[in-house]
C-alpha positions in Angstrom: 68.8 24.4 -39.4 69.9 27.9 -40.0 71.8 30.2 -37.7 72.3 34.0 -38.3 75.1 35.6 -36.7 74.3 39.4 -36.2 76.1 42.6 -35.5 79.7 41.1 -35.6 82.9 41.8 -37.1 84.0 39.2 -39.8 87.4 38.5 -40.7 87.5 38.3 -44.5 90.3 37.2 -46.8 90.5 39.2 -50.0 91.5 37.4 -53.5 95.0 39.3 -53.2 95.4 37.4 -49.9 95.1 40.4 -47.8 92.7 40.6 -44.6 89.9 42.9 -44.0 87.3 43.2 -41.4 83.5 43.9 -42.3 80.8 44.6 -39.4 77.8 42.9 -40.5 76.0 39.5 -40.6 76.8 35.8 -41.3 74.4 33.2 -42.1 74.8 29.5 -41.8 72.6 26.7 -43.2 73.3 23.1 -42.6 77.1 22.8 -42.7 77.7 25.8 -45.1 78.1 29.5 -45.0 75.1 30.9 -47.0 75.3 34.6 -46.4 77.9 37.3 -45.6 77.0 41.1 -45.7 76.3 44.3 -44.1 72.5 44.1 -44.7 70.2 42.0 -42.7 69.4 39.1 -44.8 65.7 38.4 -45.9 65.8 34.7 -45.6 64.5 32.8 -42.5 66.9 31.4 -40.0 66.1 29.2 -36.9 68.1 30.8 -34.8 69.7 34.3 -34.3 72.8 35.0 -32.1 73.8 38.7 -31.3 77.5 38.7 -31.6 78.1 42.4 -30.5 81.9 42.9 -29.6 82.7 39.5 -31.1 84.7 38.8 -34.1 83.9 35.7 -36.5 87.1 34.0 -38.2 87.9 30.9 -39.6 88.7 28.1 -37.5 92.4 27.5 -36.7 93.8 24.1 -38.4 96.6 22.5 -36.4 98.7 20.6 -38.9 101.0 18.7 -36.8 99.9 16.7 -33.6 100.4 13.5 -31.5 97.2 14.2 -29.7 97.1 11.4 -27.0 100.4 13.0 -25.7 98.6 15.3 -23.5 99.0 12.2 -21.3 103.1 13.0 -21.4 102.6 16.8 -20.9 105.9 18.1 -19.6 107.7 14.8 -19.7 111.5 15.3 -20.3 111.6 19.2 -20.2 114.8 20.3 -20.8 116.3 17.8 -23.0 117.3 17.7 -26.5 115.2 16.0 -29.2 117.1 12.7 -29.2 117.5 12.4 -25.7 113.9 13.6 -25.0 112.5 11.0 -27.4 114.4 7.7 -26.8 115.3 8.2 -23.2 111.9 9.8 -21.8 109.1 9.4 -24.3 109.5 5.9 -25.7 109.5 4.2 -22.5 106.2 5.5 -21.6 104.6 5.0 -25.1 105.7 1.3 -24.8 103.2 1.1 -21.8 100.2 2.9 -23.7 97.0 0.7 -24.3 94.0 1.9 -26.6 92.0 3.0 -23.4 95.0 5.4 -22.9 94.5 6.7 -26.4 90.8 7.4 -26.2 91.3 9.3 -22.9 94.1 11.6 -24.3 92.4 12.2 -27.4 89.3 13.4 -25.8 91.1 15.5 -23.4 93.2 17.3 -26.4 90.0 17.8 -28.2 88.7 19.7 -25.4 91.6 21.9 -25.1 91.8 22.4 -29.0 87.7 23.1 -29.1 88.2 26.1 -26.2 91.0 27.5 -27.9 89.7 27.8 -31.5 91.1 24.7 -33.4 88.5 23.2 -35.7 90.8 20.8 -37.5 93.9 19.0 -36.7 96.6 16.5 -38.4 97.7 13.6 -36.0 100.1 10.8 -36.1 100.2 8.1 -33.6 99.4 4.7 -32.0 95.9 3.0 -31.7 94.5 5.8 -34.2 90.8 3.9 -34.3 90.7 5.6 -30.9 91.4 8.9 -31.9 89.2 8.4 -34.9 86.3 7.5 -32.5 86.8 10.7 -30.3 87.1 12.8 -33.3 83.6 11.7 -34.5 82.1 11.8 -31.2 83.3 15.5 -30.6 82.4 16.7 -34.0 85.9 18.0 -35.2 87.8 17.6 -38.1 91.0 15.7 -38.4 93.5 14.0 -40.7 94.6 11.0 -38.8 97.3 8.6 -39.5 99.4 5.4 -37.9 103.0 6.2 -38.1 105.4 3.5 -39.5 108.4 2.8 -38.0 111.1 0.2 -38.4 114.2 -0.2 -36.2 115.6 -3.7 -37.8 117.3 -3.3 -40.9 116.5 -7.3 -41.4 112.8 -6.8 -41.0 110.8 -7.7 -44.0 107.9 -5.6 -45.5 105.7 -8.6 -44.8 106.9 -8.7 -41.0 106.1 -4.9 -40.5 102.7 -4.9 -38.7 102.5 -1.2 -38.9 101.9 -1.1 -42.7 98.9 -3.3 -42.8 97.5 -1.4 -39.8 97.8 1.6 -41.5 96.2 0.6 -44.8 93.2 -0.9 -42.7 92.8 2.3 -41.0 92.6 4.2 -44.3 90.3 1.5 -46.0 88.0 1.6 -42.9 88.0 5.3 -41.9 89.0 7.6 -44.9 85.9 9.9 -45.3 84.2 9.0 -42.3 81.8 11.0 -40.3 80.2 13.0 -43.1 83.9 13.4 -44.4 85.1 15.4 -41.4 87.7 12.6 -41.0 90.4 11.8 -43.4 93.0 9.2 -43.0 96.7 9.8 -44.0 99.7 7.5 -44.4 102.6 8.3 -42.2 106.5 7.6 -41.7 107.6 8.8 -38.5 111.1 10.1 -39.4 114.3 9.0 -41.6 115.9 8.2 -38.4 113.3 5.8 -37.1 112.7 3.7 -40.3 114.7 1.6 -43.0 114.8 2.5 -46.4 113.2 -0.8 -47.9 110.1 -0.1 -45.3 110.0 3.5 -46.5 110.1 2.6 -50.2 107.4 0.1 -50.0 105.0 2.1 -47.8 105.5 5.1 -50.1 104.4 3.1 -53.0 101.4 1.8 -51.3 100.3 5.6 -50.6 100.6 6.7 -54.0 98.9 3.4 -55.3 95.9 4.2 -52.8 95.8 7.9 -53.9 96.6 9.0 -50.1 98.5 11.6 -48.4 101.7 11.2 -46.5 102.6 12.9 -43.1 106.1 13.0 -41.8 109.0 14.6 -39.6 111.6 16.0 -41.6 114.9 17.5 -40.9 113.9 18.6 -37.4 117.6 18.9 -36.1 121.1 19.6 -37.6 122.2 16.2 -35.7 119.5 14.4 -38.0 120.3 15.9 -41.0 124.1 15.3 -40.3 123.6 11.6 -39.5 121.6 10.9 -42.6 124.1 12.3 -44.8 126.7 10.0 -43.0 124.5 7.0 -43.4 123.3 7.3 -46.9 125.2 10.3 -48.5 121.8 12.2 -48.9 119.9 14.9 -46.5 116.8 13.5 -45.4 114.7 15.5 -47.9 117.1 13.9 -50.7 116.3 10.4 -49.1 112.6 10.8 -48.8 112.7 11.9 -52.4 114.7 9.0 -53.7 112.1 6.7 -52.3 109.4 8.2 -53.6 107.8 9.4 -50.5 107.0 12.8 -52.2 105.1 11.1 -55.2 102.0 11.7 -52.8 101.0 14.6 -51.2 103.2 15.3 -48.3 102.9 17.2 -45.0 106.5 17.7 -43.7 106.8 18.6 -40.1 109.6 20.9 -38.7 112.0 21.3 -41.6 114.4 23.1 -39.7 117.8 22.0 -41.0 116.8 22.1 -44.7 119.3 23.1 -47.4 118.7 25.5 -50.4 118.4 22.1 -52.4 116.2 20.8 -49.9 113.7 23.4 -50.3 113.8 23.4 -54.1 113.0 19.5 -53.8 110.1 20.2 -51.3 108.8 22.9 -53.9 109.0 20.7 -56.8 107.0 18.1 -55.5 104.5 20.4 -53.6 105.4 19.3 -50.3 103.4 21.2 -47.5 105.9 22.3 -44.6 104.5 22.5 -41.1 106.3 25.2 -38.9 106.2 24.1 -35.3 107.9 27.4 -33.5 107.2 26.5 -29.7 108.6 23.0 -30.1 111.4 23.9 -32.1 112.5 26.3 -29.5 111.6 24.3 -26.5 113.8 21.4 -27.9 116.5 23.5 -29.1 116.0 22.5 -32.3 116.7 25.9 -34.2 114.8 28.0 -36.4 113.3 26.7 -39.9 113.9 28.9 -42.8 110.5 29.8 -43.0 110.7 33.2 -45.1 113.1 31.3 -47.7 110.4 28.6 -48.0 107.8 31.3 -48.6 109.7 33.1 -51.2 110.3 30.0 -53.1 106.2 29.4 -53.0 106.2 26.4 -50.8 102.8 25.9 -48.7 103.8 26.7 -45.2 101.4 25.8 -42.3 101.6 25.9 -38.5 101.4 23.1 -35.9 101.7 22.7 -32.1 103.4 19.3 -32.0 102.4 17.2 -29.2 102.1 18.6 -25.8 105.2 16.6 -24.4 107.5 18.8 -26.5 105.3 22.2 -26.2 103.2 21.9 -23.5 100.0 23.0 -25.1 97.9 23.1 -28.2 97.2 26.6 -28.3 97.6 27.9 -32.1 97.3 31.4 -31.0 100.5 31.2 -29.2 102.4 29.3 -32.4 100.8 32.3 -34.4 102.3 34.9 -32.3 105.8 33.0 -32.0 105.8 32.3 -35.9 105.2 36.2 -36.6 108.1 37.4 -34.3 110.5 34.9 -33.7 112.3 34.7 -37.1 112.1 38.7 -37.2 114.2 39.0 -34.2 116.6 36.1 -35.3 117.2 37.9 -38.4 116.9 41.5 -37.3 114.2 42.3 -39.7 110.7 43.2 -38.4 109.1 42.8 -41.9 110.5 39.1 -42.5 107.1 37.3 -41.8 103.9 39.6 -42.2 100.6 39.3 -40.5 98.9 37.9 -43.6 101.3 35.2 -43.9 100.8 33.9 -40.6 96.9 33.9 -40.5 97.2 32.1 -43.9 99.6 29.5 -42.3 97.0 28.9 -39.5 93.7 28.5 -41.8 93.8 28.5 -45.7 97.5 26.8 -45.9 96.3 24.3 -43.4 93.3 23.6 -45.1 95.2 23.0 -48.5 97.6 20.6 -46.7 94.8 18.6 -45.2 93.0 18.3 -48.9 90.3 20.4 -47.8 89.4 23.1 -50.3 85.8 23.8 -48.7 87.3 25.6 -45.6 90.0 27.9 -44.3 88.4 31.0 -45.0 84.8 32.9 -44.4 82.9 32.9 -47.8 79.8 32.0 -49.2 79.8 28.4 -50.2 82.8 27.3 -47.9 82.0 25.1 -44.8 81.1 26.5 -41.6 84.2 26.1 -39.3 84.0 29.4 -37.4 85.5 30.5 -34.3 84.1 33.7 -32.3 86.8 35.9 -30.5 85.5 38.0 -27.6 87.0 41.8 -28.5 85.7 43.0 -25.2 88.8 41.8 -23.2 91.0 44.7 -21.9 94.2 43.5 -23.9 92.2 43.5 -27.2 91.7 47.2 -27.1 92.0 49.5 -28.5 92.1 48.0 -32.2 93.8 49.8 -34.7 94.6 46.5 -36.8 92.8 43.4 -36.3 94.7 41.0 -38.2 97.7 41.7 -35.6 95.5 41.7 -32.8 94.7 38.4 -33.6 98.3 37.3 -33.9 99.9 39.2 -31.4 97.5 40.1 -28.5 94.5 37.5 -28.7 94.9 34.6 -26.4 93.5 31.1 -26.5 91.2 32.1 -23.8 89.3 34.8 -25.9 87.6 32.2 -27.9 84.0 32.2 -26.9 82.7 29.9 -29.6 84.1 27.0 -32.0 81.7 25.8 -34.7 82.5 23.0 -37.3 80.2 22.0 -40.2 77.6 24.6 -38.8 77.6 22.8 -35.5 78.2 24.6 -32.3 81.0 22.2 -30.3 82.1 25.0 -27.7 80.4 28.1 -26.4 81.4 30.1 -23.3 82.9 27.7 -21.4 80.5 24.9 -22.2 81.3 21.9 -24.3 78.4 20.6 -26.3 79.6 17.1 -27.5 81.9 15.8 -24.6 81.5 15.4 -21.1 84.3 17.5 -19.3 84.0 15.8 -16.2 84.1 12.0 -17.9 87.0 13.4 -19.8 88.8 14.5 -16.7 88.2 11.1 -14.9 89.3 9.0 -17.6 92.5 10.9 -18.1 93.4 10.6 -14.4 92.8 6.8 -14.6 95.2 6.6 -17.5 97.6 8.8 -15.7 97.5 6.8 -12.6 98.2 3.6 -14.6 100.9 4.9 -16.7 103.0 6.9 -13.9 102.2 4.9 -10.7 105.5 3.4 -9.3 
């Protein structure tokens, strides 16, 4: 199956890292981009789509999510992280069953597809349900079952989450024609004990896996870890071998200069979560310092209980302006860097070198933006328009591996009404008095 997109603007990334636009044509065959140019190609395509006043760009990659938490959207608003998590979130999560995870995953996928996200990284419970939802929907995802341990006396053999995580990896890694990757995951320093982290980190390395963790989300987490171990969370994870595998570290708000040097030395990718960090009062991650050190910085929404949406355009907007305002420097975070965070850097974090940019030979993970909206003209700077003016509702098409999953308000692979009904049943069960 071939599709030719005609008369559209294309957001292209140059070898120097800069972005430019080209008005012309983009061809897709199978799951791959096979043509980009200003002249109509001579090859035959089964379908031609006129995209006048539309911009095609790489799909957005949400690198930190707890997808089924859409069922907890808004729970515990106004509380700091620790109280929000332990007093409000954990009691509800204790009541979750697989059917809830299935319902929440599909609802979140609808939200992500309609707002231009083509791939996401996730850590949560009953992950096989999220795997099934992603496979059905046609998205891409890196999915993990996070490991926790609150009992110092629990042995590695007694921890049931480690074999669950391993079984998930062995059964589903590379599933759905490679769209699904299975990662390993440790929730956080303050929710896991050293001997469990060490054993699980060793297992991840032995299996050639990728690791996904929360790291130094607050100053309190940093301070209490030093009190417990004489090390920062970054130093603690390093000492236990966690960073010996490719690691994605979410938040990284309260990191020291030495912490950042450790992250760089081990090739750790950092996930910036500006909305969640602001909403929970966690602080401002030193993103520019990380970039200056050559750390791969990406973007994520976090779960909807601490955001309260999965809108990556909002994350791009905040990432570009919040640090400029905080440091009184409007040049601190460039538009180009922000676009990289949401696309090609995210692809690197997920271990996907075949996506993240529009280029011949890359996977056709593409979204279309309706440029005819009043808030999108006049257009003097397309990259800046995307990061500071565009909204999630401006997305009019989402394609993954050459398949259109969402177009003009219609979901092609999921039944929106059924998803809504399943969500309502889950909410009724979880919150009924």
